[in-house]
C-alpha positions in Angstrom: 5.8 62.6 -49.7 6.1 59.0 -50.7 5.8 58.5 -54.4 4.1 55.3 -55.7 6.1 54.1 -58.6 4.7 52.0 -61.5 3.4 48.5 -60.6 4.5 46.2 -63.4 4.2 42.4 -63.9 7.4 40.4 -63.8 7.1 39.6 -67.5 6.2 42.1 -70.2 5.6 40.8 -73.7 7.5 42.5 -76.6 5.2 44.9 -78.4 5.2 46.2 -82.0 4.1 49.7 -82.6 2.6 48.8 -86.0 0.4 46.1 -84.4 -0.8 47.9 -81.3 -0.8 51.6 -82.1 -3.4 52.6 -84.6 -6.1 55.3 -84.7 -8.7 52.9 -83.5 -6.7 51.5 -80.5 -8.8 51.5 -77.3 -6.4 49.6 -74.9 -2.7 48.8 -74.8 -1.7 46.6 -71.9 1.3 44.6 -70.5 3.8 45.3 -73.3 7.3 46.5 -73.7 8.2 48.7 -76.7 12.0 49.1 -77.5 13.7 51.2 -80.1 10.6 51.8 -82.1 9.2 54.9 -83.9 5.7 56.1 -84.4 4.9 58.9 -86.8 1.9 61.1 -87.5 -0.4 59.1 -85.2 -3.7 60.7 -84.0 -5.3 58.8 -81.1 -8.0 59.7 -78.7 -9.3 58.0 -75.5 -6.9 55.1 -75.3 -6.0 53.3 -72.1 -2.3 52.5 -71.8 -1.6 50.2 -68.8 1.5 48.4 -67.4 3.7 49.3 -70.4 7.4 50.2 -70.8 8.7 52.4 -73.6 12.5 52.3 -74.1 14.4 54.4 -76.7 11.2 55.1 -78.6 10.2 58.1 -80.7 6.8 59.7 -81.3 7.1 62.1 -84.3 4.3 64.5 -85.1 1.8 62.5 -83.0 -1.3 63.6 -81.0 -2.5 61.4 -78.2 -5.6 63.2 -76.8 -7.6 62.3 -73.6 -5.5 59.1 -73.2 -5.0 57.4 -69.8 -1.6 56.2 -68.8 -1.3 54.0 -65.6 1.8 52.0 -64.5 3.9 53.2 -67.4 7.6 53.9 -67.8 9.1 56.1 -70.6 12.9 55.4 -70.5 15.3 57.3 -72.8 12.5 58.2 -75.2 12.3 61.2 -77.6 8.8 62.8 -77.0 9.7 66.2 -78.3 6.7 68.1 -79.6 4.4 65.3 -78.7 0.8 66.5 -78.1 -0.8 65.0 -75.0 -3.7 67.3 -74.2 -6.2 66.3 -71.5 -4.4 63.1 -70.8 -4.1 61.5 -67.3 -0.9 59.9 -65.9 -0.9 57.8 -62.8 2.1 55.9 -61.4 4.0 57.0 -64.5 7.8 57.7 -64.9 9.5 59.8 -67.5 13.3 59.0 -67.2 16.1 60.3 -69.3 13.6 61.6 -71.9 13.5 64.5 -74.3 10.2 66.5 -73.9 11.1 69.7 -75.6 8.0 71.6 -76.8 5.6 68.8 -75.7 2.0 69.8 -74.9 0.4 68.5 -71.6 -2.3 71.1 -71.4 -5.3 70.2 -69.2 -3.4 67.0 -68.2 -3.6 65.3 -64.8 -0.6 63.8 -63.0 -0.7 61.6 -59.9 2.3 59.7 -58.5 4.2 60.7 -61.6 8.0 61.4 -61.8 10.1 63.3 -64.2 13.7 62.3 -63.7 16.7 63.5 -65.7 14.4 64.9 -68.5 15.1 67.7 -70.9 11.9 69.5 -71.2 12.2 73.2 -72.1 9.2 75.0 -73.6 6.8 72.3 -72.5 3.2 73.4 -72.1 1.4 72.4 -68.9 -1.4 75.0 -69.0 -4.2 74.3 -66.5 -2.7 70.9 -65.5 -3.3 69.2 -62.2 -0.5 67.6 -60.1 -0.8 65.5 -57.0 2.1 63.7 -55.3 4.6 64.2 -58.1 8.4 64.5 -58.5 10.6 66.8 -60.7 14.2 65.5 -60.2 17.4 66.6 -61.9 15.5 68.0 -64.9 15.4 71.0 -67.2 12.0 72.8 -67.4 13.4 76.1 -68.5 10.8 78.4 -70.2 8.1 75.8 -69.6 4.5 77.0 -69.3 2.7 76.1 -66.0 0.1 78.9 -66.0 -3.0 78.1 -64.0 -1.6 74.7 -62.9 -2.6 73.3 -59.5 0.1 71.5 -57.4 -0.4 69.3 -54.4 2.5 67.6 -52.7 5.1 68.4 -55.3 8.7 67.4 -54.6 11.5 69.2 -56.5 15.1 68.2 -56.6 17.8 70.2 -58.5 15.5 71.1 -61.3 15.9 74.1 -63.6 12.9 76.3 -63.9 14.5 79.5 -65.3 12.1 81.8 -67.2 9.2 79.4 -66.7 5.7 80.8 -66.4 3.7 80.0 -63.3 1.1 82.7 -63.8 -2.0 82.1 -61.6 -0.7 78.7 -60.6 -1.4 77.2 -57.1 2.0 76.1 -55.7 1.1 74.4 -52.4 4.1 74.8 -50.1 6.8 73.4 -52.5 10.5 73.5 -51.6 12.5 75.3 -54.3 15.8 75.6 -52.5 17.7 73.2 -54.7 16.2 74.5 -57.9 17.2 77.3 -60.4 14.2 79.7 -60.2 15.9 82.7 -61.9 13.4 84.9 -63.8 10.5 82.7 -63.1 7.2 84.5 -63.9 5.0 84.4 -60.8 3.6 86.7 -58.1 5.3 86.8 -54.7 1.9 86.1 -53.2 1.9 82.7 -54.9 4.9 81.6 -52.9 3.1 81.9 -49.5 4.0 78.6 -47.7 6.7 77.7 -50.1 10.4 77.3 -49.1 13.2 79.2 -50.8 16.8 80.0 -49.9 18.1 83.4 -48.7 19.8 83.9 -52.1 16.7 83.1 -54.0 14.7 85.5 -51.7 17.2 88.3 -52.5 16.8 87.6 -56.3 13.0 87.7 -56.0 13.1 90.9 -54.1 15.3 92.6 -56.6 13.0 91.3 -59.4 10.1 92.9 -57.6 12.0 96.2 -57.5 12.9 96.0 -53.8 16.4 97.2 -52.9 18.3 94.5 -50.9 21.3 95.9 -49.0 
């Protein structure tokens, strides 16, 4: 898998949350937002293109059916941010906090989560294509009914996460912590796991491993 990272112009103009982000915003393009805070914003159907967010916070915000393309979130606090039915293309979440965030019905393509803390995130019925989860914590996250295609995982914690009825598409979990993940063994057909992980899964299924 070769991930396509965000394509950004050489120069991004400094952006101001107060100026660009309002309930009537339809497009936000070519801006860099640094060290800013947005609170209690409700936004629907906005296009966010070629933007970088650094050390920003979204507090009690709901961004519904928004489209993110060529976007970087770096060291942002997005905890409990609601992003239902959003689409992400060539987007990177790096060193971010995503605890309790909602991405239900979201679509991800060429999107990377790198060094993020994201327990209890909700990815119900999300769609993933050519994405990367790297050195991140998704413990107790909710991936039920999600569909994955060309997912790459590197040293990511998935303990007690829920993959009920998800389609996993031959992912390689050997470097990940998959203890107490909720899934059926049949979902792992074509996936790659280690011998130790196989023994744990067998014991969880009530099979005696000697």
